[in-house]
Structures are given as structure tokens and as C-alpha cells.
N, C-alpha and C positions, 0 to 999 in steps of 0.2 A: 526433538525440538526444544525441550526444556533446557538443554545444555548449551544452546546457542546464546551467547552472552552479548553478541554485537547488536548495537541498535539497528533495528530493521524497519523499513517502511514497506507495508504491503498495500498495494493499490490495485483495485479491481473495479471494472466497469459495472454499473448496476444492471446492465443487460447481458452480462457475461454468464453464459450457461456452461462454460468449460472449466473455469478456474475453481469453482467451489466457494465456500464461505471464507472470506478474508478474516472476519472476526474470529471464527473458530480456529483458524491457523494462528492468529495473533495471540489468542488466549493460551496457546501452548508455549509461547515464547516470552521470556521475562522482560524483554526490552523492545517489543514490537508495537507498532501503532498502525492503524488502518486509515486509508483514504478511499472513500467511495467516489467513483467518477461517474457523475450522472449521465444517464442515457447513452452509455458507451458499451460496446461489446468487447470481446476478447481482442479483436484486431484493431480497434480504433481507440482504445484507452490510452495508449502511450503517447499518441500525438496530441492529446487533449490539453488545453491550457490549465485545467484543474490539476492534472497530473504534473505538468511542468512546474507550476507554482508550488505544489506540495513537496516536490523533490527539492527545489531550491530552499524552501523554508526548513525542510528536514536537515539539509546540509548546514544551513546557517546555525541551527540549534546545536549541531554536533561541534561546530567551531567554538561555541561559547562554553 
């Protein structure tokens, strides 16, 4: 993981008991950041507005 140089967004629902710790994963990667998606599980996180907003903001930062 430490060799992954690409900017990476790790998003996990706060009720996700499948994915594991997003922060622990991000800590292994030099350019990763974490987004917690409140009250979402593994299946509902991606459709959440918090996720969509975070992804768009992440891409905008990459453009700059």
C-alpha cells in the first residue's frame, strides 16, 4: 500500500461492518484521505449525497 502514489479517496459508511477501518487503510497510503458517510452501511454508502459531494470535491482538488 505504501507504494501507491496516486491520490486516493477512501469512503466508508459509519455502519459498514464489512469494509474495515478506512483510516487504517489510508494511514498505509501516502496520498489517501478518508470520508466517513454517516449512518450508511456497505450497500447504501455509494448512493449517499455525502459520498457524491466528497467525490466531486476530491476530483476538483485534483484538477487544481
